[in-house]
C-alpha positions in Angstrom: -41.8 -17.1 -47.8 -38.7 -14.9 -47.1 -36.7 -15.7 -44.0 -35.1 -12.9 -42.0 -31.6 -13.1 -40.6 -31.2 -13.2 -36.8 -29.5 -10.4 -34.9 -26.3 -12.4 -35.0 -26.3 -12.2 -38.8 -26.9 -15.9 -39.3 -29.9 -17.4 -40.8 -32.0 -19.5 -38.5 -32.0 -23.1 -39.3 -35.1 -24.4 -41.2 -36.6 -27.8 -41.8 -39.4 -29.1 -44.0 -42.5 -30.4 -42.3 -45.6 -32.0 -43.6 -48.6 -29.9 -42.6 -52.0 -31.3 -42.1 -52.9 -30.3 -45.6 -50.1 -32.5 -46.9 -48.2 -29.6 -48.5 -44.6 -29.0 -47.4 -44.1 -25.9 -45.2 -41.1 -24.3 -43.7 -40.8 -23.9 -40.0 -38.2 -21.9 -38.2 -36.5 -23.5 -35.3 -35.5 -21.3 -32.4 -31.8 -20.4 -32.4 -29.8 -20.8 -29.4 -29.9 -17.7 -27.3 -27.0 -15.4 -27.1 -25.4 -14.3 -23.8 -27.7 -12.1 -21.8 -26.9 -8.5 -21.6 -27.5 -7.0 -18.2 -29.4 -3.7 -18.3 -29.0 -1.5 -15.2 -31.9 0.3 -13.8 -32.4 3.8 -15.2 -29.8 6.3 -14.2 -27.1 3.7 -13.1 -24.3 2.0 -14.8 -23.4 -1.7 -14.6 -21.1 -2.3 -11.8 -17.4 -2.5 -12.8 -14.7 -3.8 -10.7 -13.5 -1.1 -8.3 -10.4 0.7 -9.4 -7.3 0.5 -7.3 -6.4 3.9 -5.8 -3.3 5.5 -7.3 -0.1 4.9 -5.3 1.2 7.8 -3.2 4.8 9.1 -3.2 6.1 9.1 0.4 9.3 10.6 1.7 11.3 8.3 3.9 14.6 8.8 5.6 17.7 6.6 5.4 21.3 7.4 6.2 24.7 7.4 4.5 27.8 6.6 6.4 30.6 8.8 5.0 34.3 7.6 4.7 35.2 9.5 7.9 32.4 7.7 9.8 30.0 10.7 9.8 26.3 9.7 9.6 24.3 11.8 7.2 20.5 11.6 7.0 19.2 11.3 3.4 15.6 11.4 2.1 14.3 9.1 -0.5 10.9 8.9 -2.2 9.0 5.7 -2.5 5.7 4.9 -4.2 3.4 3.2 -1.7 -0.1 1.9 -2.3 -2.9 4.2 -1.1 -4.5 2.9 2.1 -6.3 3.8 5.3 -3.0 3.5 7.2 -0.5 5.6 5.3 1.8 6.3 8.3 2.0 2.6 9.2 2.7 1.8 5.5 5.5 4.4 5.4 7.2 3.1 8.6 6.8 -0.5 7.5 8.5 0.4 4.2 11.3 2.1 6.1 11.8 -1.0 8.2 12.4 -3.0 5.1 15.6 -1.1 4.6 17.0 0.4 1.4 16.0 -0.8 -2.0 18.7 -2.1 -4.5 18.9 1.3 -6.1 19.2 3.1 -2.8 22.0 0.7 -1.7 23.8 1.5 -5.0 23.8 5.1 -3.9 25.4 4.2 -0.6 22.3 4.5 1.5 21.6 2.3 4.5 19.4 2.0 7.5 20.5 2.1 11.2 17.2 0.6 12.4 18.0 -2.8 13.9 17.2 -5.7 11.5 14.1 -7.7 12.5 12.4 -4.6 14.0 8.6 -4.9 13.5 5.9 -2.2 13.7 3.0 -3.4 15.8 0.8 -0.3 15.5 0.7 3.3 14.6 -1.8 5.8 16.1 -1.9 9.6 15.7 -3.6 11.6 18.4 -3.3 15.4 19.0 -0.2 15.7 16.7 1.7 12.8 18.4 2.3 9.6 16.5 2.4 6.6 18.9 4.6 4.0 17.2 4.7 0.6 18.8 7.8 -1.4 17.9 9.0 -4.9 18.7 11.9 -5.4 21.2 14.5 -5.6 18.4 14.3 -1.8 18.2 16.2 -1.7 21.5 19.4 -3.5 20.3 21.5 -1.4 17.9 24.9 -2.9 17.2 26.3 0.6 16.2 26.1 2.2 19.7 25.1 5.7 20.4 25.4 6.9 16.7 23.3 3.9 15.7 20.6 4.7 18.2 20.5 8.4 17.2 20.4 7.4 13.5 17.5 5.0 13.9 15.5 7.6 15.9 16.1 10.3 13.4 15.0 8.0 10.6 11.7 7.2 12.4 11.0 10.8 13.6 11.8 12.4 10.3 9.7 9.9 8.3 6.7 10.2 10.6 6.8 14.0 10.7 6.6 14.1 7.0 2.9 13.7 7.6 1.2 17.1 8.3 -0.8 15.7 11.2 2.3 14.5 13.0 4.4 17.0 15.0 6.0 14.5 17.5 6.6 10.8 17.8 6.3 8.7 21.0 8.2 5.5 20.7 6.7 2.4 22.4 8.4 -0.9 22.8 6.1 -3.9 23.0 3.3 -1.5 23.9 5.1 0.3 26.7 6.9 3.6 27.1 10.6 2.9 27.6 12.6 5.7 29.3 16.0 5.2 27.6 17.3 3.7 24.4 20.9 2.5 24.7 23.2 4.6 26.9 21.2 7.6 28.0 19.2 8.4 24.9 15.8 9.5 26.3 12.7 8.2 24.5 10.3 8.3 27.4 8.7 11.5 26.0 7.5 12.5 22.5 10.4 13.4 20.1 10.3 16.0 17.4 12.9 17.0 14.7 14.2 19.6 17.2 15.0 16.8 19.7 18.2 16.0 18.0 
């Protein structure tokens, strides 16, 4: 009796048995089953792991301090992961300071070290950015305060839904930053 090969291409194992008639017969033992293939219901495909969204290029603003002490605003592009909080992601990336490559180009940040972003909310064209109290203490004086504000305002207003930025410190509006720099109202690029 011919024996067919299994789907795996291997012949099933056989053994000789004595039948009731006393004549030897061949019996086919069941082969171990292969891994199960999941078949999806008609019209659907098997679920695959979700793909990560492509990163987005965001424009952030740093500064360069020239030899004569002049502070120049510079834009840089960074690849940030796509998320539901792109403004918060961009500001958080800005707070980390310049990358190694950006430092090699002479770029720096005037945002006080240790500053944290607690929240970012956009409503009616105004971004409400809530920072930790470190934002209030800039060791570079008036130029430092103006530089840090420009970095924040220019970065936030790169988003088309943001026209102005209201700075909050520890959840509250603060009237002044440093010596007379007013931040108690929303700021735009034209504020500087």
